[in-house]
C-alpha positions as CSV (number, residue, x, y, z in Angstrom):
1,X,12.9,5.2,14.6
2,X,10.8,7.0,12.0
3,X,12.5,6.9,8.6
4,X,10.1,9.6,7.3
5,X,8.4,12.3,9.3
6,X,6.0,14.9,7.7
7,X,4.8,17.8,9.9
8,X,2.0,20.2,8.8
9,X,2.9,20.1,5.1
10,X,1.0,22.3,2.7
11,X,1.4,22.9,-1.0
12,X,-0.8,24.9,-3.4
13,X,-0.7,25.4,-7.1
14,X,-2.3,28.7,-7.8
15,X,-5.7,28.7,-6.1
16,X,-5.7,24.9,-5.7
17,X,-4.5,23.4,-2.4
18,X,-3.0,20.1,-3.4
19,X,-1.8,19.2,0.1
20,X,-3.5,20.8,3.1
21,X,-1.7,20.6,6.5
22,X,-0.8,16.9,6.4
23,X,1.3,15.1,9.1
24,X,2.4,11.5,9.1
25,X,5.2,9.2,10.3
26,X,6.6,6.1,8.6
27,X,8.4,3.8,11.0
28,X,11.6,2.0,10.0
29,X,11.0,-1.5,8.5
30,X,7.3,-0.9,7.6
31,X,5.6,-1.2,4.2
32,X,3.4,1.9,4.2
33,X,0.4,2.2,1.9
34,X,-0.3,5.8,0.8
35,X,-3.9,5.5,-0.6
36,X,-5.9,8.0,-2.5
37,X,-8.0,8.6,-5.6
38,X,-6.3,10.0,-8.7
39,X,-5.7,13.7,-8.0
40,X,-5.8,13.3,-4.2
41,X,-2.2,14.6,-3.8
42,X,-0.1,11.4,-3.6
43,X,2.4,12.3,-6.3
44,X,2.7,15.9,-5.1
45,X,3.5,14.6,-1.6
46,X,6.2,12.2,-3.0
47,X,7.8,15.1,-5.0
48,X,7.9,17.2,-1.8
49,X,9.6,14.3,0.0
50,X,12.2,14.1,-2.7
51,X,12.9,17.8,-2.6
52,X,11.6,18.3,-6.1
53,X,8.9,20.8,-5.0
54,X,9.1,23.6,-2.5
55,X,6.4,23.4,0.2
56,X,4.4,26.4,1.2
57,X,4.7,25.5,4.8
58,X,5.6,22.5,7.0
59,X,8.6,20.3,7.4
60,X,9.9,16.9,6.1
61,X,12.6,14.8,7.8
62,X,14.2,11.7,6.3
63,X,16.3,9.7,8.8
64,X,16.2,12.8,11.1
65,X,17.6,15.1,8.4
66,X,15.5,18.0,7.0
67,X,14.5,17.8,3.3
68,X,15.5,21.0,1.5
69,X,14.0,22.0,-1.9
70,X,16.7,21.7,-4.6
71,X,19.3,20.3,-2.2
72,X,19.4,16.5,-2.5
73,X,21.4,15.5,0.6
74,X,18.5,13.4,2.1
75,X,18.1,11.6,-1.3
76,X,21.1,9.5,-0.4
77,X,18.7,7.6,1.9
78,X,16.1,7.2,-0.8
79,X,15.3,5.0,-3.7
80,X,12.6,6.1,-6.1
81,X,10.4,4.2,-8.5
82,X,8.0,6.4,-10.6
83,X,4.8,5.1,-12.0
84,X,6.4,5.1,-15.5
85,X,10.1,4.6,-15.2
86,X,12.3,5.7,-18.2
87,X,15.3,3.8,-19.5
88,X,17.9,3.9,-22.2
89,X,16.3,1.3,-24.4
90,X,19.5,0.3,-26.2
91,X,21.0,-0.9,-22.9
92,X,20.6,-4.3,-21.3
93,X,19.7,-4.8,-17.6
94,X,23.3,-5.3,-16.3
95,X,24.5,-2.3,-18.3
96,X,21.8,-0.1,-17.0
97,X,22.4,-1.1,-13.4
98,X,26.1,-0.6,-13.8
99,X,25.4,2.9,-15.2
100,X,23.1,3.7,-12.2
101,X,25.8,2.5,-9.8
102,X,28.4,4.7,-11.4
103,X,26.0,7.7,-11.2
104,X,25.6,7.3,-7.4
105,X,29.4,6.8,-7.0
106,X,29.6,3.1,-6.1
107,X,32.9,1.2,-6.5
108,X,33.2,-1.2,-9.5
109,X,33.2,-4.3,-7.2
110,X,30.2,-3.1,-5.3
111,X,28.4,-2.4,-8.5
112,X,29.1,-5.9,-9.8
113,X,27.9,-7.7,-6.6
114,X,24.9,-5.4,-6.2
115,X,23.8,-5.9,-9.8
116,X,23.9,-9.6,-9.5
117,X,22.0,-9.5,-6.2
118,X,19.3,-7.2,-7.5
119,X,18.7,-9.0,-10.8
120,X,18.2,-12.2,-8.7
121,X,15.8,-10.3,-6.4
122,X,13.6,-9.1,-9.3
123,X,13.9,-12.4,-11.3
124,X,15.9,-11.0,-14.2
125,X,19.3,-12.7,-13.8
126,X,18.8,-14.6,-17.1
127,X,17.4,-11.8,-19.1
128,X,19.9,-10.6,-21.8
129,X,17.8,-8.7,-24.4
130,X,17.8,-5.0,-24.7
131,X,15.4,-2.9,-22.4
132,X,13.5,-1.7,-25.5
133,X,12.1,-5.2,-25.9
134,X,10.9,-5.5,-22.3
135,X,7.2,-5.8,-21.3
136,X,5.8,-3.1,-19.0
137,X,6.1,-5.6,-16.1
138,X,9.7,-6.3,-16.8
139,X,10.5,-2.6,-16.9
140,X,8.8,-2.1,-13.5
141,X,10.9,-4.9,-12.0
142,X,14.1,-3.4,-13.4
143,X,12.9,0.0,-12.0
144,X,12.7,-1.6,-8.5
145,X,16.3,-2.9,-9.0
146,X,17.5,0.5,-10.0
147,X,15.8,2.2,-7.1
148,X,17.6,-0.2,-4.7
149,X,21.1,0.1,-6.2
150,X,22.4,2.4,-3.4
151,X,21.0,0.4,-0.5
152,X,18.3,3.0,0.4
153,X,16.7,3.1,3.8
154,X,13.5,4.4,2.2
155,X,12.1,3.1,-1.1
156,X,9.3,5.3,-2.6
157,X,7.1,3.5,-5.1
158,X,4.6,5.9,-6.8
159,X,1.7,3.8,-8.3
160,X,4.1,0.9,-9.3
161,X,1.2,-1.5,-10.3
162,X,-1.3,0.9,-11.8
163,X,-0.8,0.0,-15.4
164,X,0.2,-3.7,-15.1
165,X,-1.7,-6.8,-16.0
166,X,-2.5,-9.3,-13.1
167,X,0.8,-11.2,-13.7
168,X,2.9,-8.1,-13.7
169,X,1.2,-6.8,-10.6
170,X,1.8,-10.0,-8.7
171,X,5.5,-10.0,-9.7
172,X,6.0,-6.4,-8.4
173,X,4.0,-7.1,-5.2
174,X,6.1,-10.2,-4.6
175,X,9.3,-8.2,-4.9
176,X,8.0,-5.6,-2.4
177,X,7.2,-8.3,0.0
178,X,10.7,-9.7,-0.3
179,X,12.2,-6.2,0.4
180,X,10.4,-6.1,3.7
181,X,13.0,-5.8,6.5
182,X,15.7,-4.6,4.1
183,X,14.2,-1.2,3.4
184,X,11.2,0.9,4.5
185,X,8.7,1.1,1.7
186,X,6.2,3.8,0.9
187,X,3.7,2.3,-1.6
188,X,1.5,5.0,-3.2
189,X,-1.5,3.5,-4.9
190,X,-5.3,3.6,-5.6
191,X,-5.5,-0.2,-5.9
192,X,-6.8,-1.1,-2.5
193,X,-6.3,-4.9,-2.7
194,X,-2.6,-4.3,-3.3
195,X,-2.4,-2.4,0.0
196,X,-4.2,-5.3,1.9
197,X,-1.7,-7.8,0.4
198,X,1.7,-6.1,1.1
199,X,1.3,-3.3,3.6
200,X,1.3,-3.3,7.4
201,X,0.5,0.4,7.8
202,X,-1.6,2.8,5.6
203,X,-2.8,6.4,5.3
204,X,-5.7,7.6,3.2
205,X,-5.3,10.9,1.5
206,X,-8.5,12.6,0.4
207,X,-8.6,16.1,-1.2
208,X,-5.3,17.0,0.3
209,X,-6.1,15.8,3.8
210,X,-5.1,12.7,5.7
211,X,-8.4,11.2,6.8
212,X,-7.2,7.8,8.1
213,X,-3.8,6.7,9.4
214,X,-2.4,3.7,11.3
215,X,-1.6,0.0,11.1
216,X,-4.0,-2.1,9.2
217,X,-4.9,-4.0,12.4
218,X,-5.6,-0.7,14.2
219,X,-7.7,0.7,11.4
220,X,-9.8,-2.5,11.3
221,X,-10.2,-2.7,15.0
222,X,-11.5,0.8,15.3
223,X,-14.4,0.0,13.1
224,X,-15.4,-3.4,14.5
225,X,-16.9,-6.2,12.5
226,X,-19.0,-5.3,9.4
227,X,-20.8,-8.6,9.3
228,X,-21.2,-12.2,10.6
229,X,-21.2,-15.5,8.8
230,X,-23.2,-18.3,10.5
231,X,-23.1,-21.9,9.3
232,X,-25.7,-24.4,10.5
233,X,-25.5,-28.2,10.6
234,X,-28.7,-28.7,8.7
235,X,-31.2,-26.8,6.5
236,X,-34.0,-26.8,9.1
237,X,-32.0,-24.9,11.6
238,X,-30.9,-22.5,8.9
239,X,-34.5,-21.9,7.8
240,X,-35.8,-21.4,11.3
241,X,-33.1,-18.8,12.1
242,X,-33.6,-17.1,8.8
243,X,-37.3,-16.7,9.5
244,X,-36.5,-14.8,12.7
245,X,-34.2,-12.2,11.1
246,X,-35.3,-8.7,10.2
247,X,-34.9,-8.3,6.4
248,X,-32.3,-5.5,6.8
249,X,-29.8,-7.8,8.5
250,X,-29.6,-10.4,5.8
251,X,-26.9,-9.9,3.2
252,X,-26.8,-13.3,1.6
253,X,-27.8,-16.9,2.4
254,X,-27.6,-20.5,1.1
255,X,-29.0,-23.8,2.3
256,X,-27.0,-23.9,5.5
257,X,-25.1,-20.6,5.6
258,X,-26.2,-17.0,6.3
259,X,-24.3,-13.7,6.0
260,X,-25.6,-10.9,8.1
261,X,-24.8,-7.2,8.1
262,X,-23.7,-5.4,11.3
263,X,-25.0,-1.8,11.2
264,X,-25.4,-1.2,15.0
265,X,-23.3,-2.4,18.0
266,X,-26.3,-4.1,19.4
267,X,-26.9,-6.2,16.3
268,X,-24.4,-8.9,17.2
269,X,-25.8,-9.3,20.8
270,X,-29.3,-9.6,19.5
271,X,-28.2,-12.3,17.1
272,X,-26.5,-14.2,19.8
273,X,-29.5,-14.0,22.1
274,X,-31.8,-15.2,19.4
275,X,-29.5,-18.3,18.8
276,X,-29.6,-19.0,22.6
277,X,-33.4,-18.4,23.0
278,X,-34.3,-20.7,20.2
279,X,-31.7,-23.4,21.1
280,X,-29.9,-23.1,17.7
281,X,-26.3,-24.2,17.8
282,X,-24.4,-23.1,14.7
283,X,-21.5,-25.1,13.3
284,X,-19.6,-21.9,12.6
285,X,-20.0,-18.3,13.8
286,X,-17.4,-15.9,12.3
287,X,-17.0,-12.2,12.4
288,X,-16.2,-10.5,9.1
289,X,-13.5,-7.8,9.6
290,X,-13.7,-4.7,7.5
291,X,-11.5,-4.6,4.3
292,X,-9.2,-1.8,3.3
293,X,-11.8,-1.0,0.6
294,X,-14.6,-0.6,3.1
295,X,-12.4,1.5,5.3
296,X,-11.4,3.7,2.4
297,X,-15.0,4.2,1.1
298,X,-16.1,5.1,4.6
299,X,-13.3,7.6,5.1
300,X,-13.8,9.5,1.8
301,X,-17.7,9.4,1.8
């Protein structure tokens, strides 16, 4: 089942088309990376999904129910973490989650058990100081807990790691990894290494258009290898093979290891034939798969 389905969605602000006829589906249980530069239209799309903006055309369905502007029925399926969550700084974490539970109509016993469960999930069960004294990373972790208070089927995270230091980013990404299987996650970001770490599917949004979409494995397989690493048992074999290579193929080399660029489908076969013809037997022969970064740069260039 697709938790989220977007069909031919368009949204303009005056003469500027922020979203231009985009369509995508987010399968249940996936962690879906929504990638794009700043200004690509990611936040506009998230606001349309939440019913906070009215689309010019197109349709959005969450759990097979249509999203209507200004009518929040589908938001009962959704948890939302903005890039900069706001809190009542005089509250403590337990107080804040209890307040959030009351807002969404949970029973007191459910609020108590859910608060305990979520504070353990985000590693804040022993934090008792007021929210105003929290670091940025702690606030993001509490924001994840708040977004999950009502057992959402879809968790939307809008640039959750964009302003965090490396430790804070790791903490948030670890939490999103633990959520996998309990909720479907849309992870909007321009930090490509984060997508590679936690997502199983991704779409690239560029100037309001979806230019790439699929599982990470599918996206990488469409493009084939971007290079080869060949390791030899001794420096003589390495030097002999290096002398046979056209300069454009060589990306990097050391005493016994060579990294080659693959720019044409025939390059790999030529390299293998050369190894056979000159009776060179490498210790290791490894294809280098494209990274999310290389796929993104190719898609938006």
